[in-house]
C-alpha positions, 0 to 999 in steps of 0.5 A: 483893566486900565493898569494892564492896558497902561502896561501894554503901552509902556512895555511896547513904547520901551522898545526903540522901534515901537513908535516907528513900527506902530506908525508904519503899521497904521500907515500900511493899513491906511494905504490898504484901505485907500485913506490916511492914517489920520482918517483911521484915527478919526474913524476909530475915535468916532466908533468908540464915542458912538458906542459909548453914547449908545450905551446911555441913549438906548436905555433912555430911548426905551424908557421914553418909548415906554412912556409913549413919548415920540421923537417929535415930542422930544424935539418940540419940548426942547425947542429943536427942529428936526433939521437942526437936531439932525445937524447937531446930532439928536443924541448929543450931550445937550439934547440928552441932558435936556431930555432928562430935565424937560421930561423930569426924568429921574435917572434912577428910573433908567437902567444906565450901564456902569461906566466900565461897561459903557467903556467896554462897549466903546473899546469892543466896538473900536477893536472890531473896527480896527480888526475890520481894517486888517486882512482876513475875517476874525476867527474868534469873537472878542469877548470881555473874558478873552479881552481880560485874558489878553491883558493878563498876559502882560502881567507876566514879566517873561511874556513882556520881555519876549514881546519887547525882544520881538519888537526890538530884535533882529529876525533871528532873535525874533524867532527866539522871542517867539519860542520864549512866548510859546513856552510862557504861554504853555506854562501860563495855560498849565499845559491845558491844550484848550486854554493854550489854543485860546491864548494863541487865538486871542493873541493872533486875532486881537494883539495888533488891534490892541496895540493900535487901539493904544496908539490911537488912545494913548491915555487910559483912565487918567485922561478923557479919550478925545 
């Protein structure tokens, strides 16, 4: 997944116009939602981090409930007042780790998700948040399989070339690039109408959110998203 996402970024950034187009698109979305591009970036980052945090804190909360440990007891054990916990985020990393330590919890007893699953939860939430800023309601839900399908498109050199041409070309050449993309999608789907329609839906609904996600999170697995 990370290699494919990196390739998306590198492909698009190889276009001279990509940075300008991406920035302009982000600014248009900001204007449409009466906020700044910086505010959108901050919102999407927080959405990603909140979803990832929930992937770990929710199993811990369920475990503590099974042991009948209330939130008040947790905060008391950690010597935190409710007001202070609220200001510092009750499920912050220090509170999270402190809870594990003070209640002598063995992490093997809690079904925490694999790192890639927690990351997918964050990516999915971020993409949905970006999509919610675009006009119209999404026609198709983004599943992990459809996300993999979208990323797989960028492993095809002809599709990469058609996208590069679309971003770099004048209008007439953009139409030619669109025809090339359609032809490659037909080939990729082996002329299976159902798969071809699914490929088109995924691109139509989630291509731009994927581009903007990569603009907001330029790193993949090589750096921490921050």
